[in-house]
C-alpha positions, -999 to 999 in steps of 0.1 A, spaced: -398 -691 -123 -371 -703 -100 -382 -708 -60 -363 -676 -48 -386 -659 -74 -414 -674 -64 -404 -669 -24 -405 -635 -34 -439 -629 -58 -455 -650 -29 -440 -623 -3 -456 -593 -24 -486 -610 -32 -495 -615 6 -491 -580 14 -520 -568 -10 -548 -558 3 -570 -581 -16 -551 -609 -5 -548 -605 30 -577 -628 42 -563 -654 19 -544 -683 33 -504 -687 30 -511 -719 8 -532 -701 -15 -511 -673 -22 -482 -696 -25 -499 -715 -51 -510 -682 -69 -471 -675 -68 -464 -706 -86 -480 -694 -118 -474 -658 -115 -444 -640 -128 -418 -611 -120 -413 -582 -142 -389 -556 -142 -395 -525 -161 -373 -495 -166 -381 -461 -163 -396 -451 -196 -406 -485 -205 -439 -500 -219 -458 -522 -196 -487 -527 -219 -507 -503 -243 -540 -495 -250 -561 -527 -268 -534 -548 -261 -552 -582 -243 -547 -580 -204 -519 -594 -192 -538 -607 -160 -534 -590 -125 -505 -567 -125 -488 -558 -89 -468 -529 -84 -437 -543 -59 -417 -510 -62 -418 -482 -84 -445 -458 -103 -469 -470 -132 -485 -446 -154 -522 -454 -166 -529 -429 -192 -549 -422 -220 -527 -405 -250 -536 -374 -269 -530 -338 -266 -527 -335 -238 -522 -364 -224 -552 -376 -198 -533 -395 -169 -559 -415 -147 -539 -429 -123 -507 -439 -107 -501 -468 -95 -475 -474 -66 -465 -500 -47 -488 -526 -30 -513 -512 -56 -526 -533 -83 -545 -530 -121 -558 -544 -150 -585 -559 -130 -613 -550 -146 -598 -560 -183 -591 -596 -169 -625 -602 -155 -642 -583 -184 -622 -605 -208 -618 -573 -233 -584 -554 -239 -568 -526 -219 -587 -494 -217 -551 -477 -211 -516 -473 -216 -496 -483 -186 -456 -473 -185 -435 -473 -158 -421 -438 -148 -400 -452 -125 -381 -482 -123 -403 -506 -114 -406 -546 -104 -439 -558 -111 -458 -591 -102 -486 -605 -129 -511 -632 -118 -526 -645 -151 -565 -651 -154 -567 -691 -151 -553 -693 -115 -567 -659 -98 -609 -672 -116 -599 -702 -96 -593 -686 -65 -622 -667 -68 -647 -698 -71 -627 -716 -45 -620 -684 -16 -652 -667 -5 -630 -645 14 -610 -638 -14 -640 -629 -34 -655 -605 -10 -625 -586 -1 -616 -584 -43 -654 -572 -47 -642 -541 -20 -611 -534 -37 -627 -526 -69 -661 -509 -54 -629 -486 -37 -616 -482 -72 -650 -473 -82 -656 -448 -55 -621 -431 -67 -631 -426 -99 -659 -410 -92 -646 -386 -70 -615 -379 -94 -643 -372 -117 -663 -350 -97 -629 -327 -89 -622 -326 -125 -659 -320 -133 -667 -292 -104 -639 -278 -87 -614 -258 -97 -577 -263 -103 -567 -249 -68 -590 -269 -52 -576 -302 -70 -546 -292 -62 -547 -288 -23 -565 -317 -19 -541 -337 -35 -513 -323 -19 -529 -329 17 -537 -363 2 -496 -369 0 -492 -356 34 -482 -380 60 -509 -382 85 -502 -362 115 -476 -340 107 -472 -305 112 -451 -293 92 -456 -324 66 -429 -325 39 -431 -355 13 -419 -357 -26 -440 -351 -54 -445 -391 -64 -440 -380 -102 -429 -353 -122 -445 -319 -122 -461 -328 -159 -473 -360 -151 -487 -345 -116 -504 -317 -135 -515 -340 -166 -529 -359 -134 -549 -332 -120 -561 -321 -154 -544 -290 -155 -512 -276 -176 -475 -277 -161 -473 -242 -162 -511 -241 -143 -497 -264 -116 -464 -246 -110 -480 -210 -107 -504 -224 -83 -474 -240 -61 -457 -202 -62 -493 -186 -50 -499 -211 -23 -461 -204 -13 -468 -169 -15 -495 -173 11 -475 -190 35 -492 -224 29 -461 -243 18 -428 -242 5 -416 -259 -26 -383 -269 -41 -384 -287 -72 -403 -317 -61 -404 -314 -25 -431 -302 -5 -433 -289 30 -472 -281 42 -468 -254 65 -501 -247 72 -522 -283 67 -554 -267 83 -555 -236 55 -543 -263 27 -575 -284 40 -597 -253 36 -586 -244 -1 -591 -280 -11 -628 -275 1 -627 -244 -17 -635 -222 15 -618 -187 18 -583 -185 28 -573 -158 53 
């Protein structure tokens, strides 16, 4: 990788939460062993059962982590500033999911050896990494709870509220992926997703145009997410 690419990789890594307590020199050294990988929309990054390529960070774009099947289960959508494949890397096990770019995506791939060396040398990085992976575990438990204990409307309302920019009323945003992918992420069919969006629109909680969402009443959206009775 040439110096320009190394510099860009270092900049991307430095902005990741897990490296914010790591010195610039160590991040630069890590970038020397890393590689940039451009993946077009629809491109396969890795398949379930393959060895982990390393720590994978998303610079821009969107990556879908899923379990193939009928229906497909989308476990996570990984966007800019986020990472994946850590668990497989540290456990030295094959990837448990399929990873696919669902938008034009740029990745930084950090191989295992220099990352493990940094883990041994930098206690601050080790603590930050532990906190990051603990947060990921917490999110997985929350997702499991939502899927098993909450209804489809609650899951959708909570998801929309999480996407909305904080403090805005009304709040406008785009769904990060197609309705088919979002529906799979929320463990429902595309038809159910469309029906619930139109239901919330009829009740005056939001407006929807293709993938553009405008939350008109965030308090009632939050109430719907909690399963509370809507006015």
